[in-house]
N, C-alpha and C positions, 0 to 999 in steps of 0.2 A: 772616765775611760770604760767602765763596765757598761754604761748605757750605750756607748759607741759600738761596742762589740755585739750587744743585744740587737741594736737596730740593724747592724750589718748582717747578723744572722737571720733576722726576720726578712730582710730584703732578699737574701739568698734563697730562703725557703719559698718565698713568693715566686721568684724567677723559675725555680725548679718546678713548682706546681704548674705554672703556666706552660712550661715546656712539655710537661707530662700530659696536660690536657691537649695541647697541640698535637703531640705524638699520637694520642688515642684517636683524635679526629681523623688524622691522615690515615692511620691504620684501618679505621672503620671504612673510610671512603674507598681505599684500595681493595678491601675485602668485598665490598658491594660491587665494584667494577669487575673484579675477578669473577665473582659469581655470575654476573650478567654475561660476561664474555664466554662462560662455559656452557650456557644454555641457549637453545634456539627458540624461535617464536612459538613453536608448538608446545614447549614446556613451560612457557610463562603462565603463571596463574593470573587471575583477574586483577589482583592488586598490583602485581609487577607490571602488567600491561599498562595500567593507568599511570603509575608513577614513572615508568621508564620512558614512555612516549609522550606524556603530557597532553593527552587528548582533552583539551579544556573547552573546545568549541561547543556551543549550545544548539547548533543546527546539525542534525544527523541524517544520514541515509541508511536504511536498513534493508538488506536483501538476504536471502538464503540461497546457497548454490552448491551443486554437486559437480559442477564442471570446472575446467581450468578457467582462469580469468578471461572473461569474454571481452569483446571490443566495447560492449555497452558498460561493463564494469569499469573498464579503464576510463571511459568517458565520465562515469559517475565519480570516480576517485579524483578526477581533476577539477571538479566543480569548486570554485572559490567559495570559501566561507562555510563549507559543509565537510563533515567527516563521514566517510563511508565505513559501515560496519557490515561484514559478511559473516553470516552465521553458518557454521559447518554442520553437516550431517555425517553419518557413518560412511557414506559413499564418497564424501569429499576427501581428496588427497591431503595428507598431512603436510605435503610440501607446498600447498597453495600459498601464493605470495603475490602481493601487489603493493606498490608504493602508495603512501598516503592512505593506507587502509588498515583498519583493525580486523584481523582474522580471528574470529572467536571459534577456536577448534573445539572438538568434542571434549578433549581433556580440559580446556579452559572452562567450558560450561560446567563440567562436573565439579570444579572447584568453587563454583558460586554457591551461595547459601539459599537460593530460591526454592521454595516448596513446589513451584511449578515444574521443576525438573522431574518430580515424581509422577507427574500426570501428563507430561508432554512426550508423545511417542517419537522414536527415531524413524527415519525414512518417511518423514512427514513435512509438508509445507509449514505446519504449525510450529516448527522449530523457531520460526520468526518471533514467537512470543518471548523466547529467552533473549533474543536480540533487543526487543522493545524494552524489556526490563533493564537490560544492561545499559542501554542508552539513557533511560530515565535516571538510573542510579548515578550516572556520570553527567548529571546536570543538563540533560537535553531539555530544551524549551520548544523545539520544533523537530518533527520527524517526517522525512520524505519516505513514504512507503512505496517500494517498487520491486521490480524483478531484474534478474541478471540478463534478460533479453530485451530490456527496454531502457532507453536513455532520452533525456530531454533534448530538444533541438533549440531551446531558448534559454535565456538566463533565468533560472527559477527564483533567484532572489528578487527579480523584478516582476516575475510572472505571478507569484502567489502574494497574498497580503499578509504582512507581519503586524499590522496595526490592530488596535482593539476595535476601531470602527472604520468603515469606508463608505463610499457612495456607490450605488449601483442598482441593478434590477432585482426585485423580489417577485417570484411567481405569485400572482394575485390569489390570495387565499379564498376569495369569494368564488373562484372557479370550482365547479362541482367535482372535478377529477381528484381522486385520492392519491393516485400513483402517476408520477410525471415521467415522460420519456425525454431525457435531457438531450438526446441526439437530434431531436426535432428542432430544438432551439439553435443548434449549430448547423442547420441546413440539410439535415438528413432525416426527414420525418418517416421514411419507409424502413429505417434501420432501428433496431431496438437493442438495448444493452443486455448482457447476460443477467438473468434474474428478473427480467421484466415479465409481468404476467402475460401469457400468450393470449388471453382473452382481450387484452388491451391493444394489441399491436395494430389493429385496423382502425382504431378510433382516431378522429381528427385531433390535432394538437391545438390547444387553446393558447393563444399568444397574448393574453392580457397580463400585465405586470404592474407592480408598484415601483416607482422610481424615487429614490431618496437616500437618506442616511440609513445605514444598517449596521448592526453589530456583526463583526466579522465571524464567519462560520468557523467552528472548531475543526471541521473536516472540509477540505477543499479538493475536489476531484477534477483532474484534468482529462480531457478527451484526447485520444491518440489517433493520429493519421496512420495510414498503411493498413495493417490488419488489426482493427480495433477489437475491443472486448465484446464480442457477440457470442450468442450461444451456438451449440452444434446444429440445431435445426436451421438456423440462418445459413451456416456454412455448407450444410449438406444440400440445401435447396437453392441457394443463391450463387454459389461459386461453381466453376467448371473444373472438371478433372484435370490434374496436373498444373493448375494455375492457382496462384495465391491471390487473396483479396487485396486490393490496393485502393482504399477509400480515403477521401479527404473531407474535412469539415471547414465551415466558413471561419477563417482565421480572424475576420473582422468582428465576429459576434462577441459582445461583451459577456462577462461572467453573469450568472444569475443565481439567486439563492432560493432554496426550497423552504417555504415558511413552516411554522409549527402546524402539525396535524395534516401534513402532506408527506409523502415518502417518494423515494427513488432509489433504486439499487446502486451501490458504488462498490468498487473493487479495491484490491491492494496492489495495483500495478502502477499507478501514477497519482498518488494520493498524498496530500499534505495535511498533517495533523498538528495542531498547536497544543500547548501544555494542558489547556482546559479539557482537551479531548483525549488525553492519553489513556484514560480508563477504557475507552472504546476500541483500543487496538487489539484486544483479545480475539484470536482466531480459534473458533471451536474445533475440537479434535475428533468428534464422533460423527462427522459428516465427511463427504468426499472432498478432495482438493478443489474440484470445480464448484463446490457449494460453500466452502468454509467462509470466504470473504463476503459472499452474498448474504448468507444467514447473519454474519456479523453486522452487515450494514443495516438490515431490518431491525435486529435486536437493539443495536445502538441508537437508531433513530427514535425508536419508541421511548427509550430512556431519556433521550435528549429533551423530549417534551416536558419532562419534570423539572428541568433546569434552564429552560429558555435558551437552548442551543440548537444550532441548525447545521446543515450541510450546504455546500454551494458547488457549482460547476463552472470551470474555466474552459476557454477555447483551446484548440490543439497546441500542445507544447512539446510533443514527442512523436517519434515515428517508431512503430513496432513492426518487425519482420519476424514472424513466429517460425520456429523450427517445424519442419514437416512432421506430422503425427496423425494418428487415426482419429478422424472426426466421429466415427462410430463409437470409439472408446470414450470420447468426450460425451457423446450422447448418453451412453450407459451411465457415466458418472453424474450426469445432470438429470436423470430420470425423476428423482424425487423433487428436484427443483421445478420441473414442469408440472408435476402432479400436486405439489404442496404449496407453491408460492401464494396462490389466491387464498387458500385456507389460512396460511400464516398471516397474511395481511388482515383478513377478517378478524382473526384472533387478536392481533396486536391493537386494532382499533377498538375492540371491545374490552381489552384488558385494563385493569386499574391496579395501582399500587396501594397496598394497605399499610404502608410504613411511612415514617417521617425522616428516615435516614436513607441516603441515596444507595449505599452499598447493600442495605437490606432489600431495597427495590430490585437491584441487580440480581440478587440471589433469588428473590421471589419470582421474577420473570424467567430466570433460568430453570427453576423448578417447574413452573407452569408450562414452559415449552417442552420440558421432558415428559410431563404428564400427557401432553397432547401429541407426543411422538414426533416432534419436529427435530429433536436430537435425543441421544441416549442419556440415561440417568447419570452416567459417569461424567457428563459435561458439568454437572452441578458441582461436584467435588473439584474439578479442574478450575472452575470459575472462582470458587472459594479460595483456592490456592493463589490464583491471580490477584485477588483482592488482598490476601495476606502479603503478597510480595509487593504490591503497590504501597501498602503501609510500611513495609520493611525499608523500601528505598526512599521513604519520606514524601511520597506523592500525597497531595492534599485532596481529601474527599470532597467532591462537589456538594453544594447545598441545594436542597430542593426548594423551589420557589412556587411551583404549581402543584400544590398538594391535591391528592386524589383520594385520600382516606377520609373516613367519616362523612361520606356522601358528597364531598366537594367534587364537582365535575370539571371537565376541561373547559377552559375559557375559549371564546371565539378568537381565532388567530388575528382578527382585525385589531384586537386590543394592543398588539405590538406596535402598531403604527401611530398610536396616540402621542408618543413622546417626540416625534420628529415630523417635520414638514415632508409631505410626499405627494406624488402625482401619479395618477393611473395612466398608463401608456399601453400602446400596442407595439410589439416589435416583430418585424419580419426579417429573417436572415436571407443571405444570398444562397439559394438552394444549389446543392452540389450534385454532381453525377452520382447516381445511386449505386450502380454496380460497375466496378472496373477490376482489372486483375493484371497480374504480372506472371511471367513464367517461373515455374519452379527451377531451382538450380539443378535438380535431378529429377527426371521423369520416369526412368526405367530402372529395372533391376540391373545391378552392376554386371551380371553375367550376359546381358543382351548386348550384341554388337551394335554400337550407336549408329554406325554408317548404314547397316542394314535396316535399322529402325527408321532412320530418316528416308532411306530409299523406298521402303515399303509405303510410308505415308505419302511420299511424292507420287509414286505410281498409282496409289489409290485415288488421288485427285488430279491425275494427269498433269503433274508439274514437272517440267524439265529442269533438273539440277544444273545443267550447263547454261541455262538461260540467264540466270541471275544469281549473284552470291548472297543476296538478301531478298526474300520474297515474303510478303504478307498475303495470306489467303484466308477467306472466310466462306463457309458453307453452312447449310442448315444443320449439318451433323457435327461439324468440328470447327474450332477456331484456334489456329496456332500460327506461330511466326518462326521464320528461319533467320539467322541461326538461333538455336535454342539457348 
């Protein structure tokens, strides 16, 4: 009888214990839900953002924005398989909101543990660096680097290569050119990308390639139709007043890869970076916004030679219609680019790493570029913080395979083709119209009466407004269309 009561008592205690545990679980869950319901998106810290929304995708899109959600951002947020991350600055409204998007507000950023926060300025395009680190921390394997005024017009999951190897064209490393104009490959040899040395723009394009199996580039740059990434000199000399550039590339042109020991500038506007290249995402803070991604591209390409990595260019996959702004202001921001690019390229081709660890080479190159006044000394500390944060989020440091210390010199790039079958080929694109333009949405000051503006223009060229509701007229002095 005693044993019966003891067993019954033990069973009762067990049931009570289970009920207590169940009660505690329910109570904890309700507390978490209540807490979540009491805060808005801007108050979420980084951990709450991750756990609440479950952003587990490994393909990310990173932009920074100070505007309300643009049509392009809405397009980006709807791309299947990708998660859009928008990095705020102090000018960005706290109410910024868009479905299927992580909005990393200034408050969210301040709750992160990155040392880069101490060296990343506000009111700066380089706030993207915080977004890159956030994406890497949250298991990103691929990052599409772009802007809030740019959106792809094709399926980027099919456009970019996600595989370790693919087949295609490699620019023939036996060509004597050190710097490649990628726009020529896509049918626009008279157009040059921002950051391309001005001394090279009149040189003929060499269309010799290697065709075969290739290791997929860690940076894949897409060219953009519409108003592509050209410098202010091109815009000031090639476009007409009150008209926007509207250019197109040969969409049938295949992608091509820049081999080791060749270079080409790339930007941060339509760029796909795989995990192996995440170290190269860093945007320098001590140069102008018009220079930061260009200097990044040259700095990164020089370091790629140490680890057998490359960049490649893909045909047009996006259309960009830039907001009206001062090209003279762009010119002013790009002055050091015009004056220093050739010197930087010469420096990079002569530079050698004295270390056996990749991050040590990153720091050495950053220090040496500061000594040569390509950027300020503050950049070195910022890059050290970037490396610290890469380690913090668990990013794996690349291994050097082409050592340059102890007198070991760079290999001939042809050694890369020894592992695979390849064929030398010539490729000629379908050449496109070099200069075209479309009307600005707004041509005049808002205080000017538009009817009087049109009437004066018509009177100037003897055009009768009553004759036709839509007239195109061209003269040696002016090219404009009605209606505007």
